[in-house]
C-alpha positions as CSV (number, residue, x, y, z in Angstrom):
1,M,28.3,-4.5,15.6
2,P,27.5,-6.9,18.4
3,P,28.2,-10.1,18.4
4,G,25.7,-12.4,16.6
5,G,24.5,-9.8,14.5
6,S,25.2,-8.8,10.8
7,V,23.6,-6.5,8.6
8,P,22.5,-7.8,5.2
9,S,24.2,-5.9,2.4
10,N,20.8,-4.4,1.2
11,T,19.9,-3.2,4.8
12,P,19.3,0.4,4.8
13,P,21.4,2.8,6.4
14,F,19.5,4.0,9.2
15,V,18.7,0.2,10.3
16,R,20.9,-0.7,13.3
17,R,20.4,-4.1,14.8
18,R,21.1,-4.7,18.1
19,T,21.7,-8.3,19.8
20,E,20.8,-8.5,23.5
21,A,18.2,-10.6,25.6
22,S,16.1,-10.2,22.1
23,R,16.8,-8.3,19.1
24,I,16.1,-4.2,19.3
25,R,16.7,-2.4,16.0
26,G,17.0,1.3,16.5
27,R,17.8,5.1,15.1
28,V,19.3,7.8,16.8
29,L,19.3,11.1,15.5
30,A,20.1,14.6,17.1
31,V,17.7,17.0,15.9
32,V,19.5,20.8,16.5
33,T,17.2,23.6,15.7
34,T,18.0,27.2,16.9
35,G,15.9,27.1,19.8
36,A,17.3,23.5,20.7
37,L,21.1,25.0,20.9
38,A,19.8,27.8,22.9
39,T,18.6,25.5,25.1
40,G,21.5,23.4,25.3
41,M,23.7,26.4,25.9
42,A,21.9,27.1,29.0
43,L,22.0,23.4,30.2
44,A,25.8,23.5,30.0
45,G,26.3,26.6,31.5
46,A,23.8,26.0,34.6
47,G,25.5,22.4,35.4
48,A,23.2,20.3,37.4
49,A,20.9,23.1,38.1
50,H,17.4,22.6,37.1
51,A,16.5,23.7,33.1
52,A,13.2,25.8,32.9
53,D,10.6,24.1,30.9
54,V,10.9,23.3,27.2
55,T,8.1,23.2,25.1
56,I,7.9,20.9,22.5
57,D,5.6,20.1,19.3
58,I,5.3,16.7,17.6
59,V,2.9,17.8,14.7
60,T,1.5,14.2,13.4
61,I,-0.3,12.7,10.4
62,N,-1.9,9.6,9.4
63,D,-3.4,7.8,6.1
64,F,-2.6,10.5,3.9
65,H,-2.4,8.3,0.9
66,G,-0.8,10.1,-1.7
67,R,-3.0,13.2,-1.6
68,L,-1.0,15.3,-3.0
69,E,-3.5,17.9,-4.6
70,G,-5.8,19.9,-2.8
71,S,-9.6,20.1,-3.3
72,T,-11.8,23.1,-3.7
73,S,-14.7,20.6,-3.4
74,S,-13.6,18.4,-0.2
75,A,-11.5,19.0,2.8
76,V,-8.5,17.4,1.3
77,A,-5.6,20.2,1.8
78,G,-3.0,18.7,-0.4
79,A,0.5,18.0,0.1
80,A,1.6,21.6,-0.2
81,V,-0.9,23.0,2.1
82,L,0.3,20.5,4.6
83,G,3.8,21.5,4.2
84,G,2.5,25.2,5.1
85,A,1.0,24.3,8.2
86,V,4.2,22.4,9.3
87,D,6.3,25.4,8.5
88,S,3.6,27.4,10.5
89,V,4.0,25.2,13.6
90,R,8.3,25.4,13.5
91,A,7.6,29.1,13.2
92,E,5.8,29.2,16.5
93,N,7.9,26.3,18.0
94,P,11.7,25.6,16.6
95,N,11.3,22.8,18.9
96,T,8.8,20.7,16.7
97,L,9.1,17.1,15.6
98,M,7.0,15.6,12.8
99,V,5.5,11.9,12.8
100,S,3.3,9.9,10.7
101,A,0.9,6.5,11.8
102,G,2.0,4.9,8.4
103,D,-0.2,4.6,5.3
104,N,1.5,7.6,3.8
105,I,1.6,6.0,0.5
106,G,-0.4,3.3,-1.5
107,A,-4.2,4.0,-2.2
108,S,-3.2,6.9,-3.9
109,T,-5.1,9.4,-5.9
110,F,-3.4,9.2,-9.9
111,T,-0.8,11.6,-9.6
112,S,1.0,9.8,-6.9
113,F,-0.2,6.1,-7.8
114,I,1.0,6.4,-11.3
115,Q,4.3,7.2,-10.8
116,D,4.9,4.5,-7.3
117,D,4.3,7.1,-4.9
118,E,7.8,8.6,-5.3
119,P,6.0,12.2,-5.9
120,T,4.7,11.4,-1.9
121,I,8.0,10.3,-0.5
122,E,9.5,12.9,-1.9
123,A,7.1,15.5,-0.6
124,L,7.0,14.0,3.2
125,N,10.9,14.5,2.5
126,L,10.5,18.3,1.9
127,M,8.1,18.3,5.0
128,G,10.6,17.3,7.5
129,L,9.1,14.1,8.1
130,D,10.9,13.1,11.3
131,A,9.8,9.0,11.6
132,S,6.7,7.2,10.2
133,A,5.3,4.1,11.3
134,A,4.5,1.3,8.6
135,G,1.0,1.2,7.4
136,N,-0.8,-1.7,6.0
137,H,-0.7,0.1,2.7
138,E,3.3,0.6,2.8
139,F,3.5,-3.1,1.9
140,D,1.2,-3.0,-1.1
141,Q,3.9,-3.8,-3.3
142,G,5.3,-6.5,-1.0
143,Y,8.2,-6.6,2.1
144,E,10.8,-6.4,-0.7
145,D,9.8,-3.5,-2.3
146,L,9.5,-1.6,0.6
147,L,12.8,-2.4,2.2
148,T,14.7,-2.0,-1.0
149,R,12.7,0.7,-2.6
150,V,10.5,2.8,-0.9
151,V,13.0,3.0,2.4
152,P,15.8,4.3,0.3
153,Q,14.1,7.1,-1.0
154,A,12.8,8.3,2.7
155,D,14.7,10.5,4.4
156,F,12.8,9.5,7.5
157,P,12.7,6.0,8.8
158,I,9.6,3.6,8.5
159,L,9.6,1.7,12.1
160,S,7.6,-1.1,12.7
161,A,8.7,-3.2,16.1
162,N,6.2,-6.1,15.6
163,V,7.2,-6.8,11.7
164,D,10.4,-9.7,11.2
165,G,11.6,-9.4,7.9
166,P,13.5,-12.7,5.8
167,A,17.0,-11.9,6.3
168,A,18.3,-12.1,3.3
169,I,16.1,-8.7,2.8
170,G,16.8,-6.9,6.1
171,E,14.6,-5.9,8.5
172,L,12.4,-2.7,9.1
173,P,13.5,-0.6,12.7
174,E,11.9,-1.0,15.8
175,Y,12.3,2.6,16.7
176,S,13.7,6.1,16.3
177,I,15.3,8.7,18.8
178,E,14.8,12.4,18.3
179,E,16.9,14.7,20.3
180,V,15.5,18.1,20.2
181,A,15.9,21.0,23.3
182,G,18.1,18.5,25.0
183,V,15.3,16.0,25.4
184,R,15.6,12.5,23.7
185,I,12.2,11.4,22.2
186,G,11.8,7.9,21.6
187,F,9.5,6.9,18.9
188,I,8.5,3.1,18.7
189,G,6.8,1.9,15.5
190,A,3.8,-0.8,15.1
191,V,1.7,-1.8,11.9
192,T,-1.9,-3.4,12.6
193,E,-1.7,-7.0,13.6
194,D,-4.1,-7.7,10.1
195,L,-1.6,-6.9,8.3
196,P,-1.2,-10.5,7.0
197,S,-4.9,-10.3,5.5
198,L,-4.5,-6.8,3.9
199,V,-2.1,-7.5,1.6
200,S,-1.0,-10.2,-1.0
201,P,0.1,-13.2,0.5
202,A,3.0,-13.6,-2.3
203,G,4.7,-10.2,-1.5
204,M,5.0,-11.3,2.6
205,Q,6.8,-14.7,2.3
206,G,9.1,-15.2,5.1
207,V,7.7,-11.9,7.2
208,V,6.3,-12.3,10.5
209,V,3.7,-10.1,12.0
210,G,3.6,-10.2,16.0
211,G,1.5,-8.6,18.9
212,I,1.6,-4.9,19.2
213,V,1.5,-4.8,22.9
214,D,4.1,-7.1,23.5
215,N,6.6,-6.1,20.8
216,V,6.0,-2.3,22.0
217,N,6.3,-3.0,25.5
218,R,9.5,-5.3,24.5
219,V,11.3,-1.9,22.8
220,A,9.9,0.6,25.6
221,D,12.0,-1.7,28.4
222,Y,15.2,-1.1,26.6
223,L,14.4,2.8,26.0
224,S,14.2,3.2,29.6
225,D,16.2,0.6,31.2
226,G,19.3,3.4,31.9
227,D,21.4,1.7,29.6
228,D,22.6,3.8,26.6
229,S,24.0,1.0,24.9
230,N,20.8,-0.1,23.5
231,G,18.8,3.4,23.3
232,E,17.8,5.8,25.9
233,A,14.9,8.0,25.9
234,D,13.4,10.5,27.8
235,V,9.9,10.6,26.3
236,I,8.2,7.5,24.8
237,V,5.5,7.9,21.8
238,T,4.1,4.7,20.2
239,V,3.0,5.4,16.8
240,V,1.0,2.8,15.4
241,H,-0.8,1.9,12.4
242,E,-3.9,0.8,14.3
243,G,-6.7,3.1,15.9
244,A,-10.3,3.6,17.6
245,E,-13.0,2.5,15.4
246,T,-15.3,6.0,15.6
247,S,-14.1,10.0,15.8
248,G,-15.3,11.9,18.6
249,P,-14.3,12.1,22.7
250,T,-11.6,9.6,23.7
251,T,-14.0,8.4,26.6
252,A,-15.6,6.1,23.9
253,I,-12.7,4.4,23.6
254,T,-13.6,1.2,25.8
255,Q,-11.1,-1.8,26.9
256,D,-12.7,-4.7,25.4
257,S,-12.1,-2.8,21.2
258,V,-9.1,-3.7,19.5
259,F,-7.5,-0.6,19.5
260,G,-8.5,-0.3,23.8
261,R,-6.6,-3.3,24.3
262,I,-3.4,-1.8,23.1
263,V,-3.8,1.4,24.9
264,S,-4.8,-0.5,28.2
265,G,-2.0,-3.2,27.3
266,L,1.2,-0.6,26.9
267,D,3.2,0.0,29.9
268,G,3.9,3.0,32.0
269,D,6.7,3.9,30.1
270,I,5.0,5.0,27.0
271,D,3.7,8.4,27.2
272,A,1.6,8.7,24.1
273,I,0.0,7.3,21.8
274,V,-0.5,8.8,18.0
275,S,-2.5,6.3,16.0
276,G,-4.2,5.6,12.6
277,H,-5.2,2.9,9.9
278,T,-9.1,3.8,11.0
279,H,-8.8,7.4,9.3
280,Q,-10.6,8.5,12.4
281,R,-10.1,12.3,14.3
282,Y,-9.7,12.1,18.3
283,A,-7.3,13.8,20.7
284,G,-7.3,13.2,24.3
285,T,-6.4,11.6,27.3
286,V,-7.4,8.0,27.9
287,A,-7.6,6.7,31.5
288,F,-6.8,2.9,32.0
289,D,-5.7,1.8,35.2
290,P,-3.1,2.4,36.2
291,Y,-2.4,4.4,33.7
292,Q,-3.5,7.9,31.8
293,R,-1.8,8.8,28.6
294,P,-3.0,11.2,25.4
295,V,-4.0,9.2,22.4
296,I,-4.6,11.2,18.8
297,Q,-5.1,10.5,15.4
298,A,-5.8,12.9,12.9
299,G,-8.7,11.8,10.2
300,Q,-7.2,10.9,6.7
301,Y,-5.7,12.4,3.2
302,S,-4.5,16.0,4.7
303,E,-7.9,17.0,6.0
304,A,-6.2,17.3,9.5
305,M,-3.1,17.2,11.3
306,G,-2.6,16.4,15.0
307,R,-0.2,18.6,17.1
308,L,0.8,17.1,20.7
309,T,2.3,19.8,23.0
310,L,5.0,18.5,25.6
311,T,6.2,20.3,28.4
312,I,9.0,19.1,30.0
313,D,12.0,19.6,32.4
314,P,15.0,18.6,30.8
315,A,16.7,18.0,33.5
316,T,14.4,15.8,35.7
317,G,12.5,14.3,32.5
318,V,9.5,15.5,34.4
319,I,6.2,15.7,32.3
320,S,4.4,18.7,33.3
321,S,1.6,18.6,30.3
322,F,1.1,16.7,27.1
323,V,-1.8,18.2,25.0
324,P,-3.3,16.6,22.0
325,V,-5.2,18.8,19.4
326,V,-6.6,17.7,15.8
327,V,-6.4,21.2,13.8
328,P,-8.2,21.3,10.5
329,L,-6.1,22.3,7.4
330,S,-9.2,23.8,5.5
331,T,-12.5,25.1,5.9
332,Q,-15.9,25.0,4.4
333,T,-16.8,28.6,3.1
334,S,-20.0,27.6,1.2
335,T,-22.2,25.0,1.0
336,D,-23.9,25.7,-2.7
337,P,-21.8,24.9,-4.4
338,V,-19.4,23.2,-1.8
339,V,-16.1,25.4,-1.6
340,W,-13.5,24.3,0.9
341,A,-10.7,26.9,1.5
342,P,-7.1,26.1,3.0
343,N,-6.2,27.4,6.3
344,Y,-2.8,27.7,6.0
345,P,-0.7,28.9,2.8
346,A,1.1,26.1,0.8
347,D,4.8,25.4,0.9
348,P,6.1,27.2,-2.1
349,D,8.6,24.0,-2.7
350,I,6.4,21.3,-2.2
351,A,3.9,23.3,-4.3
352,A,6.3,23.2,-7.2
353,L,7.0,19.3,-6.8
354,V,3.3,19.0,-6.8
355,A,2.8,20.6,-9.9
356,D,5.9,18.9,-11.5
357,A,4.2,15.9,-10.5
358,T,0.8,16.5,-12.0
359,A,2.7,17.1,-15.2
360,V,4.5,13.8,-15.6
361,A,1.1,12.4,-14.3
362,D,-0.6,14.1,-17.1
363,V,2.1,12.5,-19.8
364,L,1.6,9.1,-17.9
365,G,-2.2,9.4,-18.1
366,S,-2.2,9.3,-21.8
367,A,-1.3,5.9,-21.8
368,P,-3.7,3.3,-23.4
369,L,-5.6,0.9,-21.4
370,G,-7.8,-0.6,-23.6
371,Y,-11.3,0.0,-25.8
372,I,-14.9,0.4,-25.4
373,A,-17.7,-0.2,-27.8
374,S,-20.0,2.8,-27.0
375,D,-20.3,5.2,-23.7
376,F,-20.4,3.8,-19.9
377,S,-22.4,6.5,-18.4
378,R,-23.8,7.5,-15.1
379,A,-27.4,8.3,-15.0
380,Q,-28.7,11.7,-15.5
381,Q,-31.4,14.2,-14.2
382,S,-33.8,15.6,-16.5
383,G,-32.0,19.1,-17.1
384,G,-28.9,16.3,-17.7
385,T,-27.0,16.9,-14.2
386,E,-25.7,13.4,-12.6
387,N,-28.5,11.6,-10.8
388,R,-27.0,9.1,-8.3
389,G,-30.6,8.0,-7.7
390,G,-30.5,6.0,-11.1
391,E,-29.5,3.0,-12.4
392,S,-26.4,3.6,-14.5
393,T,-24.0,1.2,-17.2
394,L,-21.1,2.5,-15.4
395,G,-21.9,1.7,-11.9
396,N,-22.8,-1.8,-12.8
397,F,-19.8,-2.3,-15.2
398,V,-17.7,-0.9,-12.3
399,A,-18.9,-3.6,-10.0
400,D,-18.6,-5.9,-12.2
401,V,-14.7,-4.9,-12.7
402,Q,-14.5,-5.3,-8.9
403,L,-16.0,-8.7,-9.1
404,W,-13.2,-10.1,-11.7
405,S,-10.5,-8.4,-9.8
406,T,-11.0,-10.2,-6.6
407,A,-12.6,-13.3,-8.0
408,E,-9.8,-15.5,-6.4
409,L,-10.9,-14.7,-3.3
410,G,-13.8,-16.2,-3.8
411,T,-15.9,-13.3,-4.4
412,E,-19.5,-13.8,-5.4
413,V,-21.1,-10.1,-5.9
414,A,-19.6,-6.9,-5.9
415,I,-21.6,-3.6,-4.7
416,M,-20.3,0.1,-6.1
417,N,-21.4,3.7,-4.5
418,P,-23.1,6.0,-7.3
419,G,-21.1,8.9,-5.2
420,G,-17.7,6.9,-6.1
421,L,-18.0,7.5,-10.0
422,R,-16.8,10.9,-10.9
423,A,-16.9,10.8,-15.1
424,D,-18.2,8.5,-17.6
425,L,-16.3,6.8,-20.1
426,V,-16.7,8.5,-23.0
427,Y,-16.4,6.5,-26.5
428,E,-15.6,9.9,-28.6
429,Q,-12.6,11.2,-28.6
430,R,-12.4,13.9,-25.9
431,D,-10.6,17.3,-26.2
432,G,-7.8,18.0,-23.2
433,I,-6.9,14.3,-22.6
434,T,-3.3,13.5,-24.3
435,G,-3.6,10.7,-26.4
436,D,-7.1,10.1,-26.5
437,A,-8.9,8.3,-29.3
438,T,-12.3,7.4,-30.1
439,G,-13.1,4.2,-28.6
440,L,-9.9,4.4,-26.6
441,V,-9.6,4.5,-22.8
442,T,-6.8,6.0,-21.1
443,Y,-5.2,5.9,-18.1
444,R,-6.5,9.5,-16.7
445,E,-9.8,8.7,-17.9
446,A,-10.4,5.5,-16.0
447,A,-8.8,7.6,-13.2
448,E,-11.1,10.0,-13.5
449,V,-14.0,7.6,-13.1
450,Q,-12.8,6.3,-9.7
451,P,-10.3,9.3,-8.4
452,F,-10.7,8.3,-4.6
453,A,-8.0,5.3,-4.9
454,N,-10.3,3.6,-2.5
455,T,-9.3,-0.5,-1.9
456,L,-11.6,-3.5,-2.5
457,V,-12.6,-4.8,0.4
458,T,-14.3,-8.3,0.7
459,L,-16.8,-9.4,3.7
460,T,-19.8,-11.9,4.3
461,L,-23.2,-10.6,4.3
462,T,-26.6,-13.3,4.5
463,G,-29.3,-12.6,2.4
464,D,-31.1,-10.9,4.6
465,Q,-28.2,-8.4,5.3
466,I,-28.0,-7.9,1.4
467,K,-31.7,-7.2,1.6
468,Q,-30.8,-4.8,4.2
469,V,-27.9,-2.7,2.4
470,L,-30.6,-2.7,-1.0
471,E,-33.3,-1.1,1.5
472,Q,-30.6,1.6,2.4
473,Q,-30.8,3.2,-1.1
474,W,-34.0,4.8,0.5
475,Q,-31.8,7.2,2.5
476,P,-32.7,8.6,5.7
477,A,-35.5,11.3,6.0
478,G,-33.2,14.7,5.7
479,S,-30.9,13.1,3.2
480,S,-29.9,15.6,0.1
481,R,-30.3,12.9,-2.0
482,P,-33.4,10.4,-1.0
483,F,-32.2,7.7,-3.0
484,L,-28.9,6.1,-3.7
485,K,-28.7,3.5,-6.2
486,L,-26.1,0.9,-6.2
487,G,-24.6,-0.9,-8.9
488,L,-24.2,-4.5,-8.7
489,S,-22.1,-7.1,-10.5
490,S,-24.6,-9.0,-12.9
491,A,-25.4,-12.3,-10.9
492,L,-27.4,-9.9,-8.4
493,T,-30.9,-8.9,-9.5
494,Y,-33.9,-7.8,-7.4
495,T,-37.3,-6.6,-7.6
496,Y,-38.9,-3.8,-5.6
497,D,-42.3,-1.6,-5.1
498,P,-41.5,2.2,-5.4
499,A,-44.8,2.4,-3.1
500,A,-43.7,0.4,-0.1
501,A,-43.1,1.7,3.4
502,A,-39.0,2.4,4.5
503,G,-37.6,-1.0,4.6
504,S,-40.3,-3.0,2.9
505,H,-39.4,-1.9,-0.7
506,I,-37.4,-5.0,-1.8
507,T,-39.6,-7.7,-2.9
508,G,-37.3,-10.2,-4.1
509,I,-33.4,-10.9,-4.6
510,S,-32.0,-13.5,-7.0
511,L,-28.4,-14.4,-7.3
512,N,-27.0,-16.3,-10.4
513,G,-31.0,-16.5,-11.3
514,A,-31.9,-18.5,-8.0
515,P,-34.3,-17.0,-5.1
516,L,-31.5,-15.6,-2.5
517,D,-32.4,-17.0,1.0
518,P,-32.2,-14.9,3.9
519,G,-29.2,-17.3,5.5
520,T,-27.6,-17.9,3.0
521,P,-24.2,-16.4,3.3
522,V,-22.9,-14.4,0.2
523,K,-19.2,-13.2,0.0
524,V,-19.1,-9.7,-1.3
525,V,-16.3,-7.0,-2.6
526,A,-17.1,-3.5,-2.2
527,N,-14.7,-0.4,-2.1
528,S,-13.2,0.6,1.2
529,F,-16.0,3.6,1.8
530,L,-18.9,1.8,1.0
531,A,-17.9,-1.3,3.2
532,A,-17.1,0.7,6.4
533,G,-21.1,2.2,6.0
534,G,-20.6,5.3,4.0
535,D,-23.6,6.7,2.7
536,N,-25.5,5.3,5.1
537,F,-25.3,1.7,4.0
538,T,-24.6,0.5,7.8
539,A,-25.7,-2.5,7.0
540,F,-22.2,-3.6,5.6
541,T,-20.6,-3.2,8.9
542,L,-22.9,-6.2,9.8
543,G,-20.3,-8.7,8.0
544,T,-17.6,-11.1,9.3
545,D,-14.7,-11.8,8.1
546,S,-14.0,-8.3,6.4
547,A,-10.7,-8.0,5.0
548,D,-9.1,-5.0,3.4
549,S,-7.5,-6.8,0.2
550,G,-5.3,-4.0,-0.3
551,R,-6.0,-3.4,-4.3
552,V,-6.8,-0.1,-5.4
553,D,-10.1,0.2,-7.6
554,L,-8.0,1.8,-10.1
555,Q,-5.5,-0.7,-10.7
556,G,-8.7,-3.1,-10.5
557,M,-9.8,-1.2,-13.9
558,V,-6.6,-0.9,-15.4
559,D,-5.8,-4.8,-14.8
560,Y,-9.2,-5.4,-16.5
561,F,-8.6,-4.0,-19.6
562,A,-5.6,-5.1,-19.9
563,A,-6.8,-9.1,-19.6
564,Q,-9.3,-7.7,-22.7
565,G,-6.5,-7.1,-25.0
566,S,-7.8,-5.3,-28.3
567,T,-11.5,-5.9,-27.7
568,P,-13.7,-3.6,-27.0
569,Q,-16.1,-3.6,-24.2
570,A,-19.8,-3.0,-24.1
571,P,-22.2,-1.8,-21.5
572,D,-24.5,-4.3,-20.4
573,T,-27.6,-2.7,-21.0
574,A,-29.7,-5.3,-18.7
575,Q,-31.4,-4.0,-15.8
576,R,-30.3,-5.3,-12.5
577,S,-33.5,-3.8,-10.8
578,V,-36.9,-3.9,-12.0
579,G,-40.0,-2.1,-10.0
580,V,-42.9,-4.3,-9.8
581,Q,-46.5,-3.7,-8.4
582,L,-49.1,-6.1,-9.1
583,A,-53.0,-5.6,-8.2
584,A,-53.5,-7.8,-5.3
585,S,-56.2,-10.3,-5.5
586,A,-58.9,-10.4,-3.4
587,D,-57.9,-13.5,-1.4
588,G,-54.4,-13.9,-2.0
589,G,-54.6,-15.8,-5.3
590,Y,-55.6,-15.6,-8.5
591,L,-58.1,-17.8,-10.8
592,P,-57.9,-18.5,-14.5
593,G,-59.3,-16.0,-16.6
594,D,-58.6,-13.1,-13.7
595,S,-57.0,-10.0,-14.6
596,A,-55.1,-7.6,-12.9
597,Q,-52.9,-4.3,-13.5
598,L,-49.4,-4.5,-13.7
599,N,-47.2,-1.4,-13.1
600,L,-43.3,-1.6,-13.7
601,S,-40.6,1.3,-13.5
602,S,-36.8,1.1,-13.5
603,L,-37.2,-0.3,-17.3
604,L,-34.4,1.9,-18.8
605,F,-31.3,3.7,-18.7
606,S,-31.5,7.7,-18.8
607,K,-29.0,8.2,-21.4
608,G,-31.0,6.0,-24.0
609,E,-28.4,3.1,-24.0
610,A,-31.3,1.0,-25.0
611,T,-34.9,2.1,-25.8
612,P,-37.3,-1.0,-25.9
613,P,-40.6,0.2,-26.9
614,T,-42.7,-2.5,-25.1
615,A,-42.4,-4.3,-22.2
616,E,-43.9,-8.2,-21.8
617,A,-45.2,-10.5,-19.1
618,R,-45.7,-14.1,-19.8
619,I,-46.7,-17.0,-17.5
620,N,-45.3,-20.6,-18.7
621,G,-44.2,-19.1,-21.7
622,Q,-47.5,-17.6,-22.7
623,L,-48.0,-13.6,-23.2
624,V,-50.4,-12.6,-20.3
625,G,-50.1,-9.0,-21.3
626,S,-47.9,-6.3,-22.4
627,G,-47.5,-2.3,-23.2
628,P,-45.7,0.8,-24.0
629,I,-42.5,1.8,-21.9
630,D,-42.3,5.4,-21.1
631,P,-38.9,6.6,-21.5
632,T,-39.5,10.2,-19.8
633,I,-36.7,10.5,-17.1
634,V,-37.6,10.5,-13.5
635,D,-35.6,12.9,-11.5
636,T,-33.3,11.6,-8.3
637,L,-35.1,8.2,-8.5
638,D,-34.4,5.0,-10.5
639,E,-37.9,5.1,-12.1
640,V,-36.9,5.7,-15.7
641,G,-38.8,3.4,-18.4
642,R,-42.4,3.1,-16.6
643,A,-45.0,0.8,-18.3
644,A,-48.5,-0.1,-16.9
645,F,-50.8,-2.5,-18.6
646,P,-53.4,-5.4,-17.4
647,I,-52.5,-9.2,-17.5
648,T,-54.7,-12.2,-17.7
649,I,-54.3,-15.0,-16.2
650,P,-54.1,-18.1,-18.6
651,N,-57.1,-20.8,-18.6
652,G,-56.3,-24.2,-17.8
653,L,-53.8,-23.4,-15.1
654,A,-53.8,-25.4,-12.2
655,A,-53.4,-24.3,-8.4
656,G,-49.9,-23.2,-7.6
657,V,-47.6,-20.8,-7.8
658,Y,-45.9,-19.7,-11.2
659,D,-43.4,-17.2,-12.2
660,L,-44.7,-14.2,-13.6
661,V,-41.4,-13.5,-15.9
662,I,-41.1,-9.6,-17.4
663,T,-39.0,-8.7,-20.2
664,T,-38.2,-5.7,-22.6
665,P,-37.8,-7.4,-26.1
666,G,-34.4,-6.1,-27.7
667,T,-32.6,-6.4,-24.1
668,A,-31.1,-8.9,-21.7
669,T,-33.8,-7.1,-18.7
670,T,-35.3,-10.1,-17.1
671,A,-37.5,-9.9,-13.7
672,T,-39.2,-12.4,-12.0
673,V,-42.2,-12.0,-9.3
674,P,-44.0,-15.2,-8.3
675,I,-47.8,-15.4,-8.6
676,T,-50.4,-17.5,-6.8
677,V,-53.3,-19.2,-9.0
678,T,-55.9,-21.2,-7.0
679,A,-58.7,-23.4,-7.7
680,V,-62.5,-22.8,-7.7
681,T,-63.8,-24.2,-4.3
682,A,-67.4,-24.7,-2.9
683,T,-66.4,-22.5,-0.1
684,S,-64.6,-19.7,-2.2
685,G,-67.2,-19.3,-4.5
686,R,-65.4,-17.6,-7.1
687,L,-66.4,-17.0,-10.7
688,P,-62.9,-17.1,-12.6
689,A,-64.2,-15.4,-15.5
690,T,-64.9,-12.2,-13.9
691,G,-63.6,-12.3,-11.0
692,L,-66.6,-11.7,-8.9
693,D,-67.8,-13.1,-6.1
694,A,-70.4,-16.2,-6.6
695,S,-72.1,-15.2,-3.6
696,I,-72.9,-12.1,-5.0
697,M,-74.3,-13.3,-8.2
698,I,-76.5,-16.1,-6.3
699,A,-78.1,-13.7,-3.9
700,P,-80.1,-12.0,-6.9
701,A,-81.1,-15.1,-8.3
702,I,-82.4,-16.5,-5.0
703,V,-84.9,-13.5,-4.8
704,A,-86.2,-13.6,-7.8
705,A,-87.1,-17.1,-7.5
706,L,-88.9,-16.2,-4.0
707,L,-90.7,-13.8,-5.6
708,I,-92.2,-15.8,-8.4
709,A,-93.2,-18.4,-5.7
710,I,-94.8,-15.8,-3.6
711,G,-96.2,-14.5,-6.9
712,I,-97.6,-17.9,-8.1
713,A,-99.0,-18.5,-4.2
714,L,-100.9,-15.0,-4.3
715,V,-102.8,-15.8,-7.5
716,L,-104.1,-19.2,-6.3
717,L,-104.9,-17.4,-3.0
718,R,-106.8,-15.3,-5.2
719,R,-108.6,-17.7,-6.8
720,S,-109.9,-19.8,-3.9
721,R,-111.5,-16.7,-2.3
722,R,-113.7,-16.2,-5.4
723,H,-115.8,-19.8,-4.0
724,T,-115.9,-19.1,-0.3
725,P,-119.2,-17.5,1.8
726,V,-118.7,-14.0,2.8
727,R,-119.8,-15.1,6.2
728,A,-117.0,-17.9,6.2
729,R,-114.7,-14.8,5.4
730,V,-115.6,-12.1,7.8
731,R,-115.2,-15.1,10.5
732,S,-111.9,-16.0,9.0
733,R,-110.8,-12.6,9.1
734,V,-111.4,-12.6,13.0
735,E,-110.0,-15.8,14.2
């Protein structure tokens, strides 16, 4: 142990601190494979002679997030197929390593989540993962949990050069050196500098997160300074939990982006960059003067893996090629219905592990969470299938829960996408759900509602940006679903015109019962998929102060039910959006006594949660119109519950703007739209009772009066002619 260094008793055994000009922590492991051994023997026989180039493959993954099970309805291949793909690469080339850019655990699906991600760690052990960067989700349960629980379970080092922890707990290694085929490959780990804002501060006491570039360069200097005592590597790869913002060509990575600044700032000692965090796919060379090097990221969730193929002369350390490629792990074989098939056979040992983990999850999933008084349902089509275009009690409930889960972060509004709701919460006991009973919600049932393990992201949107989000419910032309209805927390309501042009549907937004000003900032929470602009809700990306809370949506539901105890939760049957079309007045205002046609929609949920028979409209508390509600289901859209009736402006109203308040008696649904009442003026000539223009009424009267006058004049003229001489009459005609 170097002077000045000490290793706490609870520090993982592979952590070795070195106290030099600055501290460096490392792990060195010789990886001996059949190919490596044969090459080593050839090197020994050749002495100083140049050895033949060797090819080394580095399989990369990132953002696995505990996706143990594969899916036939998505590109997620699952742990067993991922393991089989790695087996396939090793069969091609025994000189193969495997590394991860982090977020192996955390934000996991139910089978892994309910078992504290232990099956995922074991699956990665079985795959032979050689090293992993620490991702932000590795810190979800705190730094101490990572050091004292996760690290001891992992057969691979979890690396981070830019995180320093409290001495009483210990520290993560900064690098790992793997020797294969006579080549020492150093992996330097780093985590996003946003880590403090992505996890709970309570679990990060005494933890310091430094800059990625400075710390990776510092470690790279040690690994390339010729001093074996502090670690030496022939090839250095940075494995960083940070990445480019979009998929596609690496030429799109710019130096003024977060990831671009990392790529351009790393020293020439860094030969390649394996990245993660942003869940994108890219592989290529980035050339920022004076260096160029391969960068790679392999998407997410075992949908793909990366493969870096390195060709190097072990004797000279000269790299002749370093080729990155992203390899899909499954292929879509059908579009109707959607079917995905794996591209590789499953690793049998990992498949057995996943089966065991699933069986355990079934038992753990029977744990009771809480109680409901009736169904919380998704919207449905007329044929009984799910309608993602309809308002639902489940979507609004999940939004309310997400707002509750992040209340201490200052959130004011929660927004939930309909595609994130995959099952209803059913009141009656369900067959096949272990431990279920009438009115009981089990862990498994809650997990089936939100199976994607998205995290909750907070951001600030202005009132105008919220309007843009709501406008984007009307999807772009050609979308498979023309309308996607967002679930909203109860404080946010709006009215809309279903017949308006694109971008002009939203007619009014209220927050806590008051109109929302376009410039007012509102702190919003949404799941990580939606917050990133998923489902064409790109207006979310306009927000500021975006921060991942690190809280999984499912855990929020679990905590919510726990807080309610034995009190059954009932769905809120109030509509949070109502379609309103009011016939326009002739000159922008209505007179007392005027009538206008009012057409309403989205007054009901589609599963009969509440069925008020009528809708009513009031001004100043006075009923001005009512009509029956048609409960017929309208497919695809949010138009269930339509009513059409005339309203009459009460007599005696002074000129001004009034609230037209729409309600459905028996529910808490309320929609308010402004209506302008004007006074009769000399210039307008309006007659209030009929609504007809007074000028139109006056004109016939004037004509009639003129006709009468002309008639009288003719009579008088005729009488005078009876007393005039003929000569005079004739003379009169010719004058």
